[in-house]
N, C-alpha and C positions, 0 to 999 in steps of 0.2 A: 330521951336513953342517956345510960350514964356512961360518962367518956371510959374508952379504953383506960387502963393503967398504963401513965407513962413508960415507957423501956428504951435501953441503951441499944443502938443500930437502929436499922429501917425493920421496919417492919413486914410480915412476909407478904406474897400477894393474897393466900385466904384473907388474911387479917384485914387486907384494906378492904377486899371484898364484903367482907362482913359488916364493916364499920360504912361504908358507902349504900349497903341495902338497908341498913338498919337506922339510920338516922334519921330524924325527922327535918331536916333543913338541907339545902345543896350544898354537894359536899367537894370542894376545890382544892387545888392543892396547898392550901393555908389551912383551910379547915382538916386537912389530913395530917399534914404536920404538927397542929397543933394537938390534933386528937394524940397522936402519939407522942409528943415532945419533942419534939426534931428541931436539930438549931446544923448553923453555918454548916461545914459539909453535907451534913446530914440530909440538909434538902436541897443542895445540889442533886445528892444523888438519887432522891426520891423524885425529883423532876426524870430524872432517865429511868425510872424504875419503871413510872406512871405512863411513859413513850414506849417503852417494852410493851406493859400490859395492852394497851391502845393496838399497838402493833400486833399482838398476840389473839388480840380479838376478845379478849375478857373484859375490856370497858369501853365506853366508847364518851365524848362530852359532849354537857348540852351548851344550851347557849351563855354565858358569864361565865364559861370554862371550868364547871361543875360537872364532874365525872357521874356517871351510874354506870352499872353493870348491863354489859351488851345485850342485847336483846331485851333490855328493862325499857321502862319508863323513866324519864326525870325527874325530879321530886317538882322541877316548876318548868313547863314546855309550853310550847302553843300546839292547841286541838284544832281538828275541825270537825263538826256538828256532821254526823252523815246519817241521823234517822232520828227521828221524833213519832215513835207509837201510839197506839189508839190511848194508850193509861196514859200521853203525857209523858213518859219517861225521853230523855233524850240521852240520844250516844254519840260519842264523838271517840275518833282517832288519832294519833299523833299528825300532826300537820306534815313533820317530815321526820321518814323512816326509814332508815337502811340496814339493817336489821334485816339478814336471812330467814326471817320467822314472818309468817303475816302478821300485819301491826293489830296489836291488842285494841277492843270496844271497851271503852270506859263509860260509864253512868256518870252524868254531870245532875250535880249536886244545884240545882239554881235559887238563890236566895230569895228571890220571889217572881212574882210570876209577872211583874213589871217589866218591858223590856224582852218577854221571851224569846229564849234561843229561836232561832227556826235551821231549816238545813240549808248546809252551806257556810254559817256562820266561823266566826274565827276567834278561840278565845285563849287568852295567855292564864295559864289555872295551877291550883296546887295539886298535888295528885299522891295519892295515897291507897294503898292495898290494904283491903278489909274481905277478911277470909281467903275466900278464890278469887274477887274480883279487884277491880277497880275502881275507882271512884273520885274525881275529878270537881273541884273547887273552883271556880270562875274567881278571876283576880281581876280583868279586865277584858273588853270585847273589845276587839281585832278588824280591822277591813273584812269584809268577808270576801269568799273566795268560791270556789263551785266544787257541787258536786254530782258525779254524772253515774247515769244507769241506761241499760240498755232494752231495750221493750219495744213494742209492735201497738202501730198507731191503728186507731179504730174511732171511726166518726161515727156520732151521733147528731143528727139533724144539723146546725152550724157548727156543734161541738166538735172537738178531736181529745179524746184519750188517749193518754198509756197504756197500756200493761203490760208490767215487767215479766223478762224470761222466768225469774227465781220460782219452784212448785211451790215456794213457800207465803209468794207476794201476793196476796187476797187482793190488796187494793189496785185501783185506776187513779192515776193521776193527770188532772185537769190540762189540756195541754197549751200553753201562752203564744207558743208560736210553731209553728210547724217546719219552718226552715226549708221549704218546699216542697217537703214529703206530701208523702200521700197515703189512705188509710191503708192498711196493709203492709204499709212498710214496717221493715226490721230500723232500726233506727239508734243514736247514740242520745240522751237529751243528757239538762243541767235542772237539777230539781231546786227551787227555792222555798222558803216560805216555812211553815209549821201546820203538825197536825193534818186536820184536815183540809185547811187552806194552803196545802206544799203544792205547787204546780211546776209543769216543766215543759223548756225551752229547749228543743231540736235544737241538736248542734251536727250531726252527721248521720246520711240517709248510709246503712249498711247493704240494702238488698231487699227481698224477697225472701225473707224468713221460712219460707214453706220450701225454697228448692234444698231439697237432698244435702246436696255437697255446702251448703250453709251452716247446717248443723254443727260442725267441727267448728268451724267459725265462729260460732257462737261461744262457744267454751276454751275458744282461743284470747278474745276479745275479753269473756266475762272475767277469767281467770287470770289474765294481764303474761299468758303465755309467750313469750318469743317466738315471731316464726316465720323474721327476717334477718337474714345475716348481713352484717355491717358489711362495707364492700374491703376495709383491712383484713379480714376473716375469710374474706372470700379469696382475696389476693394470698394472702399468706397458704392456704388451701392448695392450691392453685399451685405455688414458688413449691411447699413441701413436695407434692405429689409426683414430685422429679428426680426425688432423694431414689438414689442408689440403694439397691439391697446392700451390698458387699460392703457399706459404709460400716456396718454392723458386724461380730463375728458369728456365721452362721452354718448352722449343720443344712448337708442338702439332702432333702426328703423327697426331691422330686421321682425318683423312682417308685413311692409306695402309692399303692391306689389308694389315697384316703378323699376317704367322699363327706360330704355337705348334705345331713340330712333337713330338711327344712318344711314351713308351711308352700303350700304352693302359692303361695299369693306372698310370697317372702319379698321381703323392699330392699334387705341387706340380709347376709353370711356370712357372721364372723364366728363359726365355729364347726370344724370338721373332724372326723372321726376316722380310726383303722384299730385291727387289732387282730393278733396272729399267736398261733400256741407257742408258749414261752418252752424254748429248747434248753431254759438252765435246768441242769437236774435237780437243784435244789429247789425248784418249783415244780415238780412233776403233777402233773394234769392243770398245772395253773395257763395262764395269759399275760403277754405282752399288750401294751396298749398305749396309743398315744390321742392327746387329745390338742386337736391345734385351734389356737384362737390366732384372729387378725393381729396383729402390731402395732397397735394403734399408739403407745408409744413412741414408738419411732417417728412419730409423724407425728404427734402431736406435745411438743417440748413444754415442762413445767416453765409457769412465765408467760408464755408466748400471748398473742392475740386469741389463736384457734385455743388453746388452755381455759385461757379467762371467759368466754363467751362459752363454752361447754360447761365447765362450774358454775356458769351463772342458768344453764339449762337444768343439769342436774343430770339430766336422760331425753331419749328422745323418747315421745307421745303420740302413742298408736292409735287413730281413728279409722272406721267403716272405710272411707273416703281417701286417706292421707295422712303424710307421715310427719310430723313437725320434729325431725332430728335433730339429736345431738350436737351432730359436727355435718358441715357443710355436704352436700352429696358429693360432690369432688373426692371425699374421702370418702363417706359413710356408703354409696351405692358405687363405687371403681376401684381406688387402690386399697381401702381397708376391706373389701370386701371380695371372700374366697368365693372366687367364677371359676368354676371349671378350667379347664385347657391355659389355664396362666398361672406365670411363678409370683406368689404374693407375697409379703414378708410374712410370718407368724412367730408367736412365743408359743412353745409347745411345752405339755406337760406326759412326758415316758411314765406309764405306772406299770410296777410288775403285781398281777390279780392272782393272789392265791386259787386253787380250784374251789374254797368255799365263798370266793369274791372279798374275802380281806386285803386289803392293801398291804404289800409285801415292803414296798419300795417308791420313791418315785425319784425325777429329775425334770429339771428344768433350763431348756435354752431357746437362745433365738433362730429360728431355721428358715429358708425358704422352703418352699411347700408349692405341689403344681396337682390341686383337687381334680381328681378324677369324674366324677359327678357330681352335680348340683342334683339331688331325687327327692319328691317331695314325699312328705308322709307314706300318703296312698298307696304312694308306686313303690315304696321300697317295701312297706307291708305286704302289697301284692306279690312279689319277687321271691320273699320268704315264702310264702303262704303257698305258691307254687312248688316247692322243694317241699318233697316226700318228708318226712319225721321234722321240719323244722320250725315251723309254723306254729300258732296256740289259737288257731282256727280256720273255719274253711276259709275258701277262697270268696271273696266277696266281691261287688262292685261287675265283675264280667270282665272289665277292663279298662285302663288305666290312664289317667289324668293325660300324664303325657306322650301321645301321640304320633311322637318322632321313636318312642322307646318301645320297638319291638321285640317278640320275642323270638329267639336265637341271634341278634343281630349284635355286634361286636360289643355296644356297651350293655345290652342285656346283659350276655355273657360275664363279661367282667365286671356288672356288680353282683349279678350271683355269687360268684365267687368270694367277693369282698365282703358284702354284706352272713354270708354263711358265719366266719370267727367272729365278726362284729353282734350275732347274737347269739353266739357260743359264749364270746366271754360276761356278755350282758346277763347271759342263765345264771352267773354267776354272782354277780352284783345284784342278779336283784333277788338272789339264796339269802345273800349278807344283809341287805334292804329288809326281807321278812324277819327273819332273826333279830335285829335291831327293834321292828315295831316302831315304827314312825306313824304319827299323827294321821290316818284315813280318811279323809271323808270327800266322800263320789261329790263333788261339784258341779253342775254341767257346766259349762263355758258355750257362751253364744256364739252363734257365727252370723255374722250380718252378709250377707251376698248382692251385689250391686250390678248392673247392667254398667254398658259404655258410657251413660249419659248422669249414675249418679242414682241412677232409680232401684228404689229396694224391690230386689227379685223373692228374695226368702229370707225370716228369719226361726232360726233353727239352733237347739245345742251343737256344739262341736263333736264329732265322733271322735271318741276316746281309744288309740290303737297302740300297739305291743310299742310299733316305731317308737309314738311319742315316748313311754315310759322309757325304754331303749335311750333315748339322747339324754334323759332326765336326767336317769341314774350315770353315765358316762358325764355328764357336767357336775354333779353332786360330788361323783368321788375326786374329778381336779381341783373342785373349791378347796372340799379338804385336804386336797394333798397343797393346795398354795395357803393355805392357813398354819399345816404343820411342817412348811419348809421355812414360812417365815421365822414362824415361833423359835425353831431349831437354830437361825441365826441372828437370835435375841431382837430381828428386825420389827418397826413397827408394822402393825397389821389394821388394814379396816375389816371389823367382821361383819357379818351379816348375823345379828343377834335377834332372837325371838326365844324371849325370856316366858318361866311358867304361867298360867295363870295366878293372880291376887286370888286369895281367900275370899275375898269379898262377891267375886264372880264366880267362884267353887260353890261358894255358901245358896245364893242366887242357884245357880243348876242343880245344887241338890234338892233346895224346894223344889223346883220345877219336878224332878225326876221323878219324886216322890210321888205326884199327882197320878205317876201311871204308875205308881207301885213297884219304882224301880229304884232298891236301897243305891248309897252313894256315901261311902264311907269318906270322914272328911282327913280323919288322923291318918290314914295313909300316905304312902309315897306317891307322890300322883307322877306320872308318864305318860306318854302318850300313848301306851297302849292301855292304859287306866281307861280311857277314850274310846278306843277301839272294840274293848270288850263291852262296854254298854252297848256300842251300837249292834256288837253281835248279839248282844241279850234280847235285842228289838226284835233281830230278824227282820224280814219282808214284811213286818206289820203296817196298816196303814199313817201310824203318826210317825216312823222312822225319819222322814223328812225335815218333821218339826224338830224331832230331836238334835237331828245331824245341826241343824240351824242353831240350835241353842248352845249347842257344843262349840260350833264355830265362834259364836258371840261369846263365850268366854275365855277365847282365847285374847294374848295380850298382842299388838301391832308390832311387826317387827322391825327394826333400824336398822342403820348402820355407824358402831361406833370404832374409836382404839381401846374398847375395853372389853377383854371376854368373858360373856353370862352365858354363853352356849346358843344352839340351838334346838331350842323343846319341841317345833314342832318335827323336823328332822328327826329328833332323839340324837344328833350332834355336841359332840364336844367344843370341837376347833371347826368353824364356818368361816368362809372367804368366798364373797363374789368375784369371778377370775374369767368369766368365761363369755361377759357380753359387753368389752369395751367401745363398742361402736354405738352404743346406745346405753350406756351406765356411765356416770365418771366414778363410782366406787368400783369398777372393776380396772377404770384405766388408773386407778390411784393405786389398786392392789399388786399391776403391771408395773408398775413403776418402782414399787418396795423389791419386786423380785428382780429385776433387771439391776438394784442399786445392792441389792443384800448377794446376790449369787456372780457380779462385775461381766455382763452385758452387754456392756457398751454406753454408747448415750442415752437422753431419755429416761436416769432413774430418777429417785425420788428426793429430791434437796433437803437439807435442812430444815428449812423454812416449811415446807409441808408436813415435814413429821412432827415442828412442834404444833400446827393446827387442825391436827389429824382431828381432834374433838370436833374444832366449829365447821369442819367441813363435812364431818360425820352427820351434826346436826342441820346442815344447809341442803346436806342433798339427800337427809330422811322426807323433810319438810316439802321438796322439791317434787317427789315419789308421789308423797299422797296429794301434791298438785295433780300432778298425770293422773295417776288413780280417778282422781274426782271428775277429771276432764273426760275420760274415757268412760268411766259411766255414765255422765250426764248425757254425754253424744248417744252411745248406745241407748238411753232410754229413749230420747228424741226421735232415733232412728225407730223404735220400737212403735211410738205412738204415733209416727209419723203412717207405721204399717199395719197401724190396728185402727188408722182413722176413717180408712173405710168399712169396716167394722161396725161402726158406731150403732147402736139398737138392738146389733147381735146376741143373742145366752149362748156365753162360754165357759166354758173348764176353768177352774180358776182353782185355788190354791190360797188359805190365809199365810200371811209371811208375818204378822206381826199382828197383836193387839193393843190396845190402850187406852184408856177411860176416855177418849174421846170418839173409836171408834176403830174397827179394822181395817190393815191393809193386805189387799190382793193382786197377787201376780197369775196371768195368764199361762197355763198350763204348758209346759213346749215352744212359746215365745220369751217369757219374760217381760217387764216392766211392772213397776207398780203403782198402785191406786189406791183410792178411797173407798169407803162406803163410812159415811158419817153414822154419829149417832143417832142424830136426826131423824135416817133414813130408816131406822129398824123398827120403826111400826110404835105403836103406845104405849107397850110393856117397857118395867125399867129393867132396866139389866145390872146386875152388879159386877165389877171388874176386879176380877180375882187376881190379882199381879203375879202371884207365884204360878200358879196355873197357864199362867199368858189367854185369860180365856173371858170371856165375856158371858155372865149368865144369868135366863130369864127369871123373875123374881117370881113368878107363877108358875108360868109351863116349863121352866127347866130349860129354853132351848138355848144352846149352847152355841158361841163362835169361838173358836180354839184355833192358837197359832197351829198350823200344817194341816186344819182339816181341810181336802175338798169338797168344794161347791160347784152349782152354777149362779152365776150372776150375769147381769146383763151391762154392756156396756153403755155407760152414760156419755162418756166422753172422754175425750183423745185428742191432749193440745199437743201436738208436735216444736211447738215452739219452747213449753217450758218441761216437756217430758212427762206431761201428771197424765195420771187416766183417772178415771173415776168410774165406781161400781153401782147397782143398786142390786136391790134382791129379786128377784124373778117373781116372788110374787105379793113384794110391796111391804113387806114384814110382819110381825104378827098382829092381827087384830087389837090385841092389846087385852090386858087383864080386867076383868071384871073387879069393881068395888063391893062393898058389904051391901049396898043399895041394889046391885044387879047393873047399876049404871060404868060405862069405862074411865078409870080412871084418867083426869086430865092431863095433857103435856106428857112427856118424854124424858129419861132422864137416864144417866148412869149413874151407877153406885159402887164404892170402892166397898172390899169386902166388910159390914159393921157400920160403915159408916158412909150416910147418905151425901151423894155431889149436891150442889147447888143446882136447880133447877133450871136459872138463871144464867148459867152457864153450860148449860145442857152441849154435848161434843162441840165441846169451844175448848180447845190446845189450852194450857195454862202457860 
C-alpha cells in the first residue's frame, strides 16, 4: 500500500488505526513513526499515544510488539487448527485471544499436502482479509496443542465412538482412550489428527447427559460461561453487603405500598412499582408513579473485584433448572433483591404521567424502600380481574398461585388498594403506547415446568397477561426517562439500540410478501407500524405465523452503544436499559451515569468507564448473544427430552424454514426444531423457490412452505444435541413418471430455473 504522506506532528488515533489495518506488513512503533515521518520528541509522544490507545481498548500488540486493531487478528500470529472438514479445508483460530468477542475462524491455505495439518496443530502464519473472510498462510509449524470438544460415548463391539453435542456435528470420532468413562457418558475429549483420521481422547467425564439438570451444564461448558465465582469476589460480596443504607443520601419511601410483580418462580426481584392520582392541578386527570430499582451501583463500585467479574459475565443466564447470576447470590438474591417487608437500597425514577400517557416529567433519586408485597403476575391479574370494571377479562384459574394470599386478608386488601391505581396509570401508558404503534409481534414464549428432581412435567406457551404488559410499560417509561435525563445533563449514556431493517432485508421481505399477493412499497418511510399494518391485512389467515416470522427475520439485532440510533421496534428516539442492574451490566452502567450526573453519592461512573463506553457496549452485546444462545440451546434440549418419549408418534407440526436441502418444522404448542431432509420427500424433484420460502413438486405441484401446518412423524429426538428429525407420514410422494411411464431415478431439489446437482441432493453446502 502507499505510505501516508508525512506530516508535522502526531497522527490522530483514527489515522493510526487506518494505517495498521491496511498495511500489508506488521506495524510496530518504528513502522508507524516512519510512515508518518516522526522524529525526536514526536517519537516519544507517539509511544505515549500508543499506550493510551491500548489502555482505551483501541489497539492490541502482537508478538514482536506489532500493533493491530483490538478485536482484529495480527498480520503475523500463532494459530491453532480446530477443524479439518470433509472437503479438506483447514480451519484455525488465534492461539491467544484476549478480545471480548468470539475468536474468528481463518481458512488455512496449505502450500502442499506434504505434512498436512491436523486438528490441534499450531502454526505461525501470515494473515490477510479476503472479502468478508480471513485467510492464513502458514510460515512455520510449531509444537502441537489440543482441541477439546464435548460429546457422548457410544460403544460398538470393542470400539468406542464420540458423538459431539452440536446439532450440526454429523461426524463421529473414533476414541483412542476412554479415560475410564463408559458408554453413554458425557465427556470432554481432545481431538487430534486430520480429516477422517481424527481421533478423540477422553480427558474428563462429566456425567449422565440425559439427566435433565445436565442440559444447562452442557450449554455452560460448550459456551464457556463462567459459573463459579472466585473467592475474592465472594469475599467482597459478603463485605459490601454490610454497607449502611445511610452511607448515601436517600429519600425515605418506606411508607409507600410499593409492590414487586414478578414471575412466580423469580429468583431475584430488581424492580417494583407504585402509582397514585396526581394532585398537581397542572396535571389534571394524570398520575404520579415511582419505578424503584435495586441500587446495585451502591454495592458494586467501579474497578472492584465484583465489578470486574460482573463485566466479564455481562448478564445473568437463565435456564429452566438454574440461573448463572451476574452477581453472587449474597447480592443478587439477598441484599440487592427487593424483598417484601425489609428495607432495601433503591434508585428510584419519579414519573409524572399525563392522562393521555405522555411523560410530563421525571426525577431520579436514591431511596430506602420497604416492598409491601412480592406478588406473582397471575395473582396480581386475579386480584384486579376480581374488581368490577378494572380487569380486561374474566377471572381465570379459580384460585391464586399463592395459597397464603386469601380473599379478605390484610395483605389481599392492601394489594387491591395498591393495584387499582397501578392499573389506572398503566391504562394511560398503554394508550400512549398504542398511539406510538411499536412493533407488535405476538410470539409465544415457552415455559418448561420441572419437578423437584429436575424432571420435565410440561412444556407449554407462557400465558401473556395484562399484568405482564403493565410491568413492561412501566419499565419502558423508566428506561426512556433515564436516557432523556442523562441527555439533558450531557452525560454518557449506554443506549439500547435497535436500528431499522436494512434495505436488503426489506427487498427480501417484499419478494416474500408478493407470494401472498401482499403489496409492500419500498419507497415509503418504514416504521414499526408499517409491519403492524401488514399483519393486520393478513388477519387470521392460516399463513399469519409464517408472515410474522418473516417480519421478525427482517429486523436487525439490538445492541448496546454510547451512540444513539434510536429503538426502532419500540418506536422510541431515546432508550436505555435502567431497570435490571442485578442481571444486566448495561443497566449498572446507566445507574452509575445517573449517580454521577445528579450527584447521588458514591458509585458513580468514572472518567475511565466513560472513555470505554463503546468497548463496554460491544463486549456486553456479545455476552448477551452468548446468553441467548445458551438459553435457546438448553430449551431445545429440554424439549427434545420431553418429546423423546413420543418418538414414532404423529404430531401436529408447522414448517418454520425452507432451504434447498429440506425444511425445518416445529411441534405446535411445544417447540423444538427438526429437519425433514430432501431425501425423505419421495422420488419427485422439487424446485426451491427462495423468495416464497417453499419447495414445489415439479410435476404434482405438491408444496412445502414456511408456516404451513401439517402432520409429521417424529423420527428422532436427541436430548443431548437438542435435535429433532421428522418424517412425512405417508413417506412422501410416489414420484412423478417419466415419458416412458417409469419413475425417474433419484431424488433432488432444484432452485427456480436451475437444477441442483443430484450428487449433492439434500446436503447443505
